[in-house]
TITOR-758088 format. One record per atom (N, C-alpha, C): residue in three letters; chain; atom name; x, y, z. Coordinates in steps of 0.05 Angstrom, whole numbers, plus 5000, padded with zeros to 4 digits. Example, Ala and Ser with C-alpha at 12.3 -4.5 7.8 and 13.67 -1.06 7.14 Angstrom:
! residues 2
+-----+-------+------+------+-------+------+
! res ! chain ! atom ! east ! north !   up !
+-----+-------+------+------+-------+------+
! ALA !     A !    N ! 5264 !  4886 ! 5156 !
! ALA !     A !   CA ! 5246 !  4910 ! 5156 !
! ALA !     A !    C ! 5264 !  4934 ! 5156 !
! SER !     A !    N ! 5257 !  4955 ! 5142 !
! SER !     A !   CA ! 5273 !  4979 ! 5143 !
! SER !     A !    C ! 5258 !  5001 ! 5157 !
+-----+-------+------+------+-------+------+
END
This chain:
! residues 53
+-----+-------+------+------+-------+------+
! res ! chain ! atom ! east ! north !   up !
+-----+-------+------+------+-------+------+
! UNK !     A !    N ! 1810 !  3327 ! 5866 !
! UNK !     A !   CA ! 1832 !  3325 ! 5847 !
! UNK !     A !    C ! 1856 !  3342 ! 5856 !
! UNK !     A !    N ! 1850 !  3364 ! 5871 !
! UNK !     A !   CA ! 1871 !  3381 ! 5879 !
! UNK !     A !    C ! 1892 !  3366 ! 5897 !
! UNK !     A !    N ! 1882 !  3348 ! 5914 !
! UNK !     A !   CA ! 1899 !  3334 ! 5932 !
! UNK !     A !    C ! 1919 !  3316 ! 5916 !
! UNK !     A !    N ! 1910 !  3305 ! 5894 !
! UNK !     A !   CA ! 1927 !  3287 ! 5878 !
! UNK !     A !    C ! 1949 !  3304 ! 5865 !
! UNK !     A !    N ! 1942 !  3327 ! 5854 !
! UNK !     A !   CA ! 1963 !  3344 ! 5842 !
! UNK !     A !    C ! 1983 !  3354 ! 5863 !
! UNK !     A !    N ! 1973 !  3361 ! 5886 !
! UNK !     A !   CA ! 1991 !  3371 ! 5907 !
! UNK !     A !    C ! 2009 !  3348 ! 5916 !
! UNK !     A !    N ! 1998 !  3324 ! 5919 !
! UNK !     A !   CA ! 2014 !  3300 ! 5927 !
! UNK !     A !    C ! 2036 !  3295 ! 5906 !
! UNK !     A !    N ! 2029 !  3295 ! 5881 !
! UNK !     A !   CA ! 2049 !  3290 ! 5860 !
! UNK !     A !    C ! 2069 !  3312 ! 5859 !
! UNK !     A !    N ! 2060 !  3337 ! 5862 !
! UNK !     A !   CA ! 2079 !  3360 ! 5861 !
! UNK !     A !    C ! 2099 !  3359 ! 5884 !
! UNK !     A !    N ! 2089 !  3353 ! 5908 !
! UNK !     A !   CA ! 2107 !  3352 ! 5931 !
! UNK !     A !    C ! 2126 !  3329 ! 5929 !
! UNK !     A !    N ! 2117 !  3306 ! 5919 !
! UNK !     A !   CA ! 2135 !  3283 ! 5916 !
! UNK !     A !    C ! 2157 !  3289 ! 5896 !
! UNK !     A !    N ! 2150 !  3300 ! 5873 !
! UNK !     A !   CA ! 2170 !  3306 ! 5853 !
! UNK !     A !    C ! 2188 !  3329 ! 5862 !
! UNK !     A !    N ! 2177 !  3349 ! 5874 !
! UNK !     A !   CA ! 2193 !  3372 ! 5883 !
! UNK !     A !    C ! 2213 !  3364 ! 5905 !
! UNK !     A !    N ! 2204 !  3349 ! 5924 !
! UNK !     A !   CA ! 2222 !  3341 ! 5946 !
! UNK !     A !    C ! 2243 !  3322 ! 5936 !
! UNK !     A !    N ! 2236 !  3304 ! 5918 !
! UNK !     A !   CA ! 2256 !  3285 ! 5907 !
! UNK !     A !    C ! 2277 !  3300 ! 5891 !
! UNK !     A !    N ! 2268 !  3318 ! 5875 !
! UNK !     A !   CA ! 2287 !  3334 ! 5859 !
! UNK !     A !    C ! 2305 !  3351 ! 5877 !
! UNK !     A !    N ! 2294 !  3363 ! 5898 !
! UNK !     A !   CA ! 2309 !  3378 ! 5917 !
! UNK !     A !    C ! 2330 !  3361 ! 5931 !
! UNK !     A !    N ! 2322 !  3337 ! 5939 !
! UNK !     A !   CA ! 2340 !  3319 ! 5953 !
! UNK !     A !    C ! 2364 !  3312 ! 5934 !
! UNK !     A !    N ! 2357 !  3306 ! 5909 !
! UNK !     A !   CA ! 2377 !  3298 ! 5890 !
! UNK !     A !    C ! 2397 !  3322 ! 5885 !
! UNK !     A !    N ! 2386 !  3346 ! 5882 !
! UNK !     A !   CA ! 2403 !  3369 ! 5877 !
! UNK !     A !    C ! 2420 !  3376 ! 5901 !
! UNK !     A !    N ! 2409 !  3372 ! 5925 !
! UNK !     A !   CA ! 2424 !  3379 ! 5949 !
! UNK !     A !    C ! 2443 !  3358 ! 5959 !
! UNK !     A !    N ! 2443 !  3335 ! 5946 !
! UNK !     A !   CA ! 2459 !  3312 ! 5956 !
! UNK !     A !    C ! 2489 !  3317 ! 5954 !
! UNK !     A !    N ! 2497 !  3336 ! 5937 !
! UNK !     A !   CA ! 2526 !  3342 ! 5935 !
! UNK !     A !    C ! 2536 !  3356 ! 5960 !
! UNK !     A !    N ! 2519 !  3369 ! 5975 !
! UNK !     A !   CA ! 2528 !  3384 ! 5998 !
! UNK !     A !    C ! 2522 !  3370 ! 6025 !
! UNK !     A !    N ! 2516 !  3344 ! 6024 !
! UNK !     A !   CA ! 2513 !  3329 ! 6048 !
! UNK !     A !    C ! 2484 !  3325 ! 6057 !
! UNK !     A !    N ! 2480 !  3313 ! 6080 !
! UNK !     A !   CA ! 2453 !  3306 ! 6089 !
! UNK !     A !    C ! 2437 !  3331 ! 6096 !
! UNK !     A !    N ! 2448 !  3351 ! 6109 !
! UNK !     A !   CA ! 2433 !  3375 ! 6116 !
! UNK !     A !    C ! 2426 !  3391 ! 6091 !
! UNK !     A !    N ! 2444 !  3393 ! 6072 !
! UNK !     A !   CA ! 2438 !  3406 ! 6047 !
! UNK !     A !    C ! 2416 !  3393 ! 6032 !
! UNK !     A !    N ! 2416 !  3366 ! 6032 !
! UNK !     A !   CA ! 2395 !  3351 ! 6019 !
! UNK !     A !    C ! 2368 !  3356 ! 6032 !
! UNK !     A !    N ! 2368 !  3356 ! 6059 !
! UNK !     A !   CA ! 2343 !  3361 ! 6073 !
! UNK !     A !    C ! 2332 !  3389 ! 6067 !
! UNK !     A !    N ! 2349 !  3409 ! 6068 !
! UNK !     A !   CA ! 2340 !  3436 ! 6063 !
! UNK !     A !    C ! 2330 !  3439 ! 6035 !
! UNK !     A !    N ! 2344 !  3429 ! 6015 !
! UNK !     A !   CA ! 2336 !  3430 ! 5988 !
! UNK !     A !    C ! 2310 !  3415 ! 5983 !
! UNK !     A !    N ! 2307 !  3393 ! 5998 !
! UNK !     A !   CA ! 2282 !  3377 ! 5996 !
! UNK !     A !    C ! 2258 !  3392 ! 6006 !
! UNK !     A !    N ! 2262 !  3407 ! 6028 !
! UNK !     A !   CA ! 2240 !  3422 ! 6039 !
! UNK !     A !    C ! 2232 !  3446 ! 6021 !
! UNK !     A !    N ! 2252 !  3458 ! 6009 !
! UNK !     A !   CA ! 2246 !  3479 ! 5989 !
! UNK !     A !    C ! 2231 !  3468 ! 5965 !
! UNK !     A !    N ! 2241 !  3445 ! 5955 !
! UNK !     A !   CA ! 2227 !  3431 ! 5933 !
! UNK !     A !    C ! 2199 !  3423 ! 5940 !
! UNK !     A !    N ! 2195 !  3415 ! 5966 !
! UNK !     A !   CA ! 2168 !  3407 ! 5975 !
! UNK !     A !    C ! 2149 !  3431 ! 5973 !
! UNK !     A !    N ! 2158 !  3454 ! 5982 !
! UNK !     A !   CA ! 2141 !  3478 ! 5981 !
! UNK !     A !    C ! 2135 !  3487 ! 5953 !
! UNK !     A !    N ! 2155 !  3486 ! 5936 !
! UNK !     A !   CA ! 2152 !  3494 ! 5908 !
! UNK !     A !    C ! 2133 !  3474 ! 5894 !
! UNK !     A !    N ! 2136 !  3448 ! 5899 !
! UNK !     A !   CA ! 2118 !  3428 ! 5888 !
! UNK !     A !    C ! 2090 !  3431 ! 5897 !
! UNK !     A !    N ! 2086 !  3438 ! 5922 !
! UNK !     A !   CA ! 2060 !  3442 ! 5933 !
! UNK !     A !    C ! 2046 !  3466 ! 5920 !
! UNK !     A !    N ! 2061 !  3487 ! 5917 !
! UNK !     A !   CA ! 2050 !  3511 ! 5904 !
! UNK !     A !    C ! 2041 !  3506 ! 5875 !
! UNK !     A !    N ! 2060 !  3494 ! 5860 !
! UNK !     A !   CA ! 2054 !  3490 ! 5831 !
! UNK !     A !    C ! 2034 !  3468 ! 5827 !
! UNK !     A !    N ! 2032 !  3448 ! 5845 !
! UNK !     A !   CA ! 2012 !  3428 ! 5843 !
! UNK !     A !    C ! 1984 !  3439 ! 5847 !
! UNK !     A !    N ! 1982 !  3457 ! 5867 !
! UNK !     A !   CA ! 1956 !  3470 ! 5872 !
! UNK !     A !    C ! 1949 !  3489 ! 5850 !
! UNK !     A !    N ! 1968 !  3503 ! 5839 !
! UNK !     A !   CA ! 1963 !  3521 ! 5816 !
! UNK !     A !    C ! 1953 !  3505 ! 5791 !
! UNK !     A !    N ! 1966 !  3482 ! 5786 !
! UNK !     A !   CA ! 1957 !  3466 ! 5764 !
! UNK !     A !    C ! 1929 !  3456 ! 5768 !
! UNK !     A !    N ! 1923 !  3446 ! 5792 !
! UNK !     A !   CA ! 1896 !  3436 ! 5798 !
! UNK !     A !    C ! 1875 !  3458 ! 5794 !
! UNK !     A !    N ! 1882 !  3482 ! 5804 !
! UNK !     A !   CA ! 1863 !  3504 ! 5801 !
! UNK !     A !    C ! 1859 !  3512 ! 5772 !
! UNK !     A !    N ! 1880 !  3511 ! 5756 !
! UNK !     A !   CA ! 1878 !  3518 ! 5728 !
! UNK !     A !    C ! 1862 !  3497 ! 5712 !
! UNK !     A !    N ! 1865 !  3472 ! 5719 !
! UNK !     A !   CA ! 1850 !  3451 ! 5705 !
! UNK !     A !    C ! 1821 !  3449 ! 5713 !
! UNK !     A !    N ! 1815 !  3457 ! 5738 !
! UNK !     A !   CA ! 1787 !  3457 ! 5747 !
! UNK !     A !    C ! 1770 !  3478 ! 5733 !
! UNK !     A !    N ! 1783 !  3499 ! 5724 !
! UNK !     A !   CA ! 1769 !  3519 ! 5709 !
! UNK !     A !    C ! 1760 !  3541 ! 5726 !
+-----+-------+------+------+-------+------+
END
């Protein structure tokens, strides 16, 4: 189940980062997407651990 939460977290985080960074061009979008990817991975894993008990 952890892999599903990490997958969803990284997808949402990187998409949100790309959208937020789009105002600053392609490189800004990429950097913001990578930051969002990391944040989504962290919180997806945390949520999975919390729900597993």
